[in-house]
C-alpha positions in Angstrom: -0.1 -0.2 -0.2 3.1 2.1 0.8 4.0 2.1 -2.7 0.7 2.8 -4.0 0.6 5.8 -1.7 3.9 7.2 -2.8 2.5 7.0 -6.7 -0.5 8.8 -5.8 1.0 11.8 -4.2 4.1 11.5 -6.8 0.6 12.0 -8.9 -0.7 15.2 -7.0 2.6 16.9 -7.1 2.9 16.5 -11.0 -0.6 17.9 -11.0 0.4 20.9 -8.6 3.2 21.4 -11.2 1.6 21.3 -14.5 -1.6 22.9 -14.2 -0.8 25.3 -10.8 -3.8 23.8 -8.6 -2.7 23.5 -5.1 -2.0 20.1 -3.8 -4.4 21.5 -0.5 -7.2 22.0 -3.5 -7.0 18.5 -5.2 -6.8 16.8 -1.9 -10.1 18.2 -0.7 -12.0 17.5 -3.8 -10.3 13.9 -3.8 -12.0 13.5 -0.9 -15.1 14.7 -1.5 -14.7 12.0 -4.6 -14.2 9.2 -2.3 -16.4 10.2 0.3 -19.4 9.9 -2.4 -17.7 6.8 -3.5 -17.8 5.1 0.1 -22.0 6.3 0.7 -22.9 5.0 -2.8 -20.9 1.5 -2.0 -22.0 0.8 1.6 -24.9 2.9 1.8 -24.0 5.2 5.1 -24.0 8.6 5.5 -21.1 10.9 5.6 -20.8 10.7 9.3 -19.9 7.1 9.1 -17.0 7.9 7.0 -13.2 9.0 7.5 -10.6 10.1 4.9 -7.3 11.4 6.0 -4.8 12.2 3.2 -1.3 14.0 4.6 0.9 14.2 1.5 3.3 15.3 4.7 3.2 11.8 6.0 2.4 9.8 3.1 -0.8 8.7 5.1 -3.6 7.6 2.7 -6.6 5.9 4.7 -10.3 5.6 4.4 -12.4 3.9 6.8 -15.9 3.0 7.7 -16.9 4.3 11.2 -19.7 2.3 12.9 -21.6 2.8 15.8 -21.8 0.1 18.5 -25.3 -1.1 19.5 -27.1 -4.2 21.3 -27.4 -6.9 19.5 -31.0 -7.0 19.6 -31.2 -3.5 18.1 -28.1 -4.3 15.2 -29.7 -4.1 11.8 -27.1 -2.4 9.3 -23.9 -4.1 9.2 -22.2 -1.0 7.0 -23.0 1.9 9.9 -23.3 -0.6 13.0 -21.8 -3.2 14.9 -23.4 -5.3 17.8 -21.8 -5.3 21.0 -20.5 -8.9 21.0 -19.1 -8.4 17.9 -17.5 -5.1 18.9 -15.7 -6.7 21.9 -14.5 -9.1 20.4 -12.5 -6.2 18.8 -11.7 -5.1 22.0 -13.0 -6.1 25.6 -13.5 -2.2 26.7 -16.1 -1.3 24.0 -19.3 -0.4 25.3 -22.8 0.3 23.8 -22.6 4.0 22.1 -18.8 3.9 21.7 -17.6 4.0 17.6 -15.2 1.2 16.0 -13.2 2.5 13.1 -12.7 0.0 10.6 -9.8 0.7 7.7 -11.3 -0.3 3.9 -8.8 -1.3 1.0 -8.8 0.3 -2.1 -10.4 -2.5 -4.0 -13.7 -2.4 -1.7 -14.8 0.1 -3.3 -15.1 -1.5 -6.9 -15.3 -0.5 -10.3 -18.3 1.8 -9.6 -16.8 3.6 -6.8 -13.6 3.9 -8.7 -15.4 5.7 -11.4 -17.5 8.3 -9.1 -14.0 9.2 -7.7 -12.4 9.9 -10.8 -15.3 11.7 -12.1 -15.5 13.9 -9.2 -11.6 14.5 -9.3 -11.8 15.2 -13.1 -14.5 17.5 -12.3 -12.7 19.3 -9.2 -9.8 19.8 -11.3 -12.0 21.5 -13.9 -13.6 23.5 -11.6 -10.2 25.0 -10.1 -8.7 25.7 -13.4 -12.0 27.7 -14.3 -11.7 29.3 -10.8 -7.9 30.4 -12.0 -8.9 31.8 -14.8 -12.1 33.5 -13.1 -10.3 35.1 -10.8 -7.2 36.2 -13.2 -9.2 38.0 -15.6 -12.0 39.5 -13.3 -9.3 41.3 -11.7 -9.0 43.0 -14.8 -12.4 44.0 -15.5 -12.4 47.6 -16.7 -8.9 47.0 -18.3 -7.3 47.6 -21.9 -6.0 44.3 -23.3 -4.5 43.1 -26.6 -5.9 39.9 -28.0 -5.8 37.8 -31.3 -9.2 37.3 -33.1 -9.2 33.3 -33.5 -12.7 32.9 -35.2 -15.6 34.8 -37.0 -19.3 33.6 -36.5 -20.8 33.6 -39.9 -23.8 33.7 -39.0 -24.2 36.5 -36.1 -20.9 37.9 -36.6 -19.6 37.8 -33.5 -15.7 37.5 -33.1 -14.0 34.9 -30.5 -10.7 36.7 -29.2 -8.0 34.9 -27.4 -6.5 37.1 -24.6 -3.8 36.0 -22.4 -3.5 37.5 -18.9 -0.4 37.0 -16.7 -0.2 32.8 -16.8 -3.9 32.6 -17.7 -5.4 33.0 -21.3 -9.1 32.7 -22.4 -11.6 32.8 -25.1 -13.4 36.7 -25.0 -16.5 37.2 -26.7 -16.9 40.3 -28.7 -20.7 40.3 -29.6 -21.7 42.4 -32.4 -23.3 45.0 -30.2 -19.6 45.9 -29.0 -18.1 45.7 -32.2 -17.5 49.3 -34.2 -19.9 49.5 -37.2 -17.4 50.0 -40.1 -14.6 47.9 -38.6 -14.0 44.5 -39.7 -11.7 41.7 -38.2 -9.9 38.8 -39.8 -8.5 35.3 -37.9 -5.2 36.3 -36.4 -5.7 39.9 -36.2 -4.5 41.6 -33.2 -7.0 43.9 -31.2 -6.9 46.0 -28.3 -10.6 45.6 -26.5 -11.9 46.8 -23.2 -12.5 44.3 -20.4 -16.1 44.7 -20.1 -17.1 42.1 -17.2 -16.4 38.3 -16.2 -19.2 35.9 -15.9 -19.6 32.9 -14.0 -21.4 30.5 -16.6 -21.9 26.4 -16.6 -19.0 25.9 -19.2 -16.5 28.2 -17.5 -15.7 31.7 -17.2 -17.5 33.9 -20.1 -15.6 37.1 -20.5 -17.3 40.0 -22.1 -15.0 42.9 -24.3 -15.9 46.0 -25.8 -14.4 48.2 -29.0 -17.7 50.5 -28.6 -16.9 50.9 -24.5 -16.0 54.9 -23.5 -13.9 53.2 -21.4 -11.7 51.9 -24.4 -10.8 55.1 -25.5 -10.1 56.6 -21.7 -7.5 53.4 -21.1 -6.2 54.6 -24.6 -5.3 58.2 -23.1 -3.9 56.6 -20.1 -1.2 54.5 -22.1 0.1 57.4 -24.6 -0.8 60.4 -21.8 1.6 60.4 -19.3 0.1 63.3 -17.2 -2.9 61.1 -17.2 -1.6 57.7 -16.2 0.4 59.7 -13.0 -3.0 61.2 -12.0 -1.9 65.2 -12.8 -4.6 65.3 -15.9 -8.0 63.8 -14.9 -10.4 62.5 -17.3 -13.9 64.0 -15.7 -16.4 62.1 -18.5 -16.8 60.9 -22.0 -19.2 60.7 -24.1 -18.6 58.3 -27.2 -20.3 57.4 -30.5 -18.2 54.5 -31.4 -17.2 54.8 -34.7 -17.7 58.1 -35.7 -16.7 60.7 -32.9 -15.9 61.0 -29.0 -15.8 64.1 -26.6 -13.2 63.8 -23.7 -13.7 66.1 -20.4 -10.4 66.5 -18.9 -9.0 68.4 -15.8 -5.6 69.0 -14.6 -4.7 69.5 -10.5 -1.6 71.4 -11.8 -2.5 74.5 -12.7 1.2 74.9 -14.9 0.0 71.7 -16.9 -2.4 72.6 -19.8 -5.0 69.3 -19.5 -6.1 69.7 -23.2 -2.6 70.4 -24.3 -1.4 67.4 -22.7 -3.8 64.5 -24.1 -3.4 66.1 -27.7 0.6 66.2 -27.6 3.3 68.2 -29.7 1.6 68.5 -33.0 -1.5 66.3 -32.2 1.1 63.0 -31.9 -1.0 62.2 -28.8 -4.2 61.6 -29.7 -3.1 61.1 -33.7 -2.2 57.7 -32.3 -5.5 56.9 -30.8 -7.1 58.0 -33.6 -5.5 55.6 -35.7 -6.3 53.0 -32.8 -10.1 54.0 -33.7 -9.6 53.7 -37.1 -10.3 57.7 -38.0 -12.9 58.1 -35.2 -12.9 61.9 -34.3 -11.9 62.9 -30.9 -12.7 66.5 -29.2 -10.7 66.8 -25.8 -12.6 69.6 -23.6 -11.2 71.5 -20.9 -13.5 70.6 -18.1 -14.8 73.2 -15.7 -16.5 73.3 -12.3 -18.6 76.3 -13.6 -21.1 74.5 -15.7 -22.0 77.1 -18.0 -18.0 77.3 -18.9 -18.2 73.4 -19.3 -21.0 73.4 -21.6 -19.7 76.1 -23.6 -16.6 74.3 -24.3 -18.4 70.8 -24.3 -20.2 72.2 -27.7 -16.8 73.0 -29.5 -15.9 73.3 -32.2 -19.3 75.6 -32.4 -18.9 79.5 -30.7 -21.3 80.1 -27.9 -22.8 83.1 -26.9 -24.8 82.4 -23.7 -25.4 79.7 -21.7 -28.6 80.1 -19.3 -29.4 77.2 -16.9 -33.4 76.6 -16.5 -35.3 76.3 -13.4 -36.4 72.3 -12.5 -35.8 69.2 -10.8 -33.9 68.0 -14.0 -30.6 69.4 -15.1 -31.4 71.8 -18.8 -30.2 74.7 -20.0 -30.8 77.2 -23.0 -27.7 77.5 -25.4 -27.5 80.6 -27.6 -25.2 80.4 -30.5 -24.4 83.0 -33.6 -26.6 81.9 -36.2 -23.9 81.1 -38.6 -22.8 78.6 -35.8 -26.4 76.8 -35.2 -25.8 73.8 -37.5 -22.0 73.8 -36.5 -23.6 73.4 -32.7 -26.3 71.1 -33.3 -24.0 68.7 -35.3 -24.2 66.1 -38.1 -27.6 64.7 -37.1 -27.7 66.4 -34.0 -24.8 64.5 -33.1 -22.9 67.5 -31.5 -25.2 68.4 -29.1 -26.0 65.0 -28.4 -22.9 64.5 -27.5 -22.4 67.4 -25.1 -25.7 66.3 -23.5 -24.1 62.8 -22.2 -20.8 64.7 -21.6 -22.5 67.2 -19.2 -25.2 65.9 -17.8 -27.6 68.3 -19.4 -30.5 68.8 -21.8 -29.7 71.3 -24.1 -32.0 73.6 -25.9 -29.8 75.1 -28.9 -31.1 78.3 -30.2 -29.8 81.0 -32.8 -29.0 84.6 -31.4 -31.8 86.2 -33.7 -34.3 83.5 -32.8 -33.7 83.6 -29.4 -33.4 87.6 -28.7 -36.7 87.4 -30.7 -39.0 85.0 -28.7 -38.0 87.0 -25.8 -39.5 90.1 -26.9 -43.0 88.2 -27.5 
């Protein structure tokens, strides 16, 4: 039995080394498997089973625990033992004591062995999935790089293999998380935003995105040291993926221009991000505590004459712009004013300068 035990513990050590799963975790799963097997084979409850596995001493014991009962009360040969038989084992035994009877491995039988094997395999699979989940859940809301491994011909969803530390997994890039107009090919390297990791029956499901505003924020953190070190703070982002993004920034250091830091010398920093986003336009806006100043800046590139905050429970304002700037302020299909509203959190009513005063006089 000692040789068999040695092989068992050597196998544990190999699994720990090759799969990165701790021996303690495996031992708990193996104990659970053996208990299930004994319960099936001997039809006893768990409190009548003892399993001892100690890799330090090389101990691997399985035993039945039987309650000593009066001979006339004895009826279950596995969970009970009559007092007369018990005292043949040890004369000092009394009714109410318990007898520990070691079991041999072969006593489990073929079904027991199969049960143990299945539970152990499942335990190893759960351990591996748990490690993947822990590794990737710590990366939620981060920017990761992956390789496109498959494009679903029917739905258009992409599978992207992502590595993180010692782990890797296939992440799901659904059609709704893809930028309209972007095309992906197998083998293509792709920067993606980790939205969340979900626990599923087949293992962790990693949801990624190319449309999430967080993708733009993380790209700026990569390209702008002042954002990465916290000198410049991204206050808010509004994005219509593939078309335009507005980014509001603020500097803790009055000597650092937050907009200039993000754009970079001759626009080199923001240009790298635009290239990564396949030409998506990016407006970098100076954030201000004065909401009227912030709204004025957020309507860039249009010039603003006046911002009037409106009374009421909802955040609303009326913005006056020069007549010739009206279409610019509204933007193509209302995009500019829509992004401004998302960026500032205000409902915005834009009026031309002539129309505003004319209505006021009425």
